[in-house]
C-alpha positions in Angstrom: 114.4 -55.5 -85.7 114.1 -54.9 -89.1 112.9 -51.2 -88.4 116.6 -51.2 -86.8 118.4 -52.4 -89.7 116.6 -50.0 -92.1 117.4 -46.9 -90.3 121.5 -47.3 -91.7 121.0 -49.9 -94.4 119.3 -51.1 -97.7 120.7 -54.3 -97.6 117.6 -56.8 -98.9 115.8 -58.4 -95.8 113.6 -61.7 -96.2 112.0 -63.0 -93.2 111.8 -66.6 -92.3 109.2 -67.1 -89.6 106.7 -70.1 -88.5 103.9 -67.3 -88.1 101.5 -67.6 -91.1 99.1 -64.6 -90.0 98.3 -62.0 -92.3 99.0 -59.2 -90.0 102.6 -60.4 -89.1 103.6 -60.6 -92.9 102.3 -57.2 -93.5 103.8 -55.2 -90.4 107.2 -56.9 -91.5 107.1 -55.9 -95.0 105.4 -52.3 -93.7 108.7 -52.1 -91.3 110.9 -52.6 -94.5 111.2 -56.5 -95.2 111.4 -57.5 -99.0 109.7 -60.6 -98.6 108.3 -62.7 -96.1 108.8 -66.9 -96.0 106.4 -69.1 -94.0 108.3 -72.4 -92.7 108.4 -75.1 -94.0 109.3 -73.9 -97.2 111.6 -75.8 -99.8 115.5 -74.7 -100.3 114.2 -73.9 -104.3 111.4 -71.4 -103.4 114.2 -69.8 -100.6 116.9 -69.5 -103.3 114.4 -68.1 -106.3 113.1 -65.4 -103.6 116.7 -64.6 -102.9 117.3 -64.0 -106.7 114.2 -62.0 -107.3 114.7 -59.5 -104.2 118.4 -59.3 -105.6 117.3 -58.5 -108.8 114.8 -56.0 -107.7 117.7 -54.3 -105.7 119.8 -54.0 -108.9 123.0 -54.9 -109.8 125.0 -52.3 -107.3 122.7 -52.1 -104.5 123.0 -56.0 -104.3 126.6 -56.2 -104.2 127.9 -57.2 -100.9 131.3 -55.4 -101.4 131.3 -51.9 -99.4 133.1 -50.3 -102.7 130.8 -51.3 -105.4 133.1 -53.2 -107.3 131.2 -56.2 -108.0 130.9 -58.8 -111.3 128.0 -60.9 -112.0 130.7 -63.8 -111.2 131.4 -62.4 -107.9 130.4 -65.0 -104.8 128.2 -63.6 -102.7 128.6 -65.1 -98.9 127.6 -63.9 -95.7 131.2 -62.9 -94.4 131.3 -60.0 -97.1 128.5 -58.1 -96.0 
């Protein structure tokens, strides 16, 4: 699925999984995932990982609006993507 999304989008992808095997993590990352988090995890950790991925993507590519007109105070919601 990661490869399919990467074929048309550069949107950050964070995998949330119960699979903790190194093979699964490496495969997801090699296919284009930006991060891989094994359950169970804390909400604070997940939020920190989201912030880190968005920082790495830069301000324009992290913008959920298609026209790229974002400000730092713009809310990011799933319905905007």
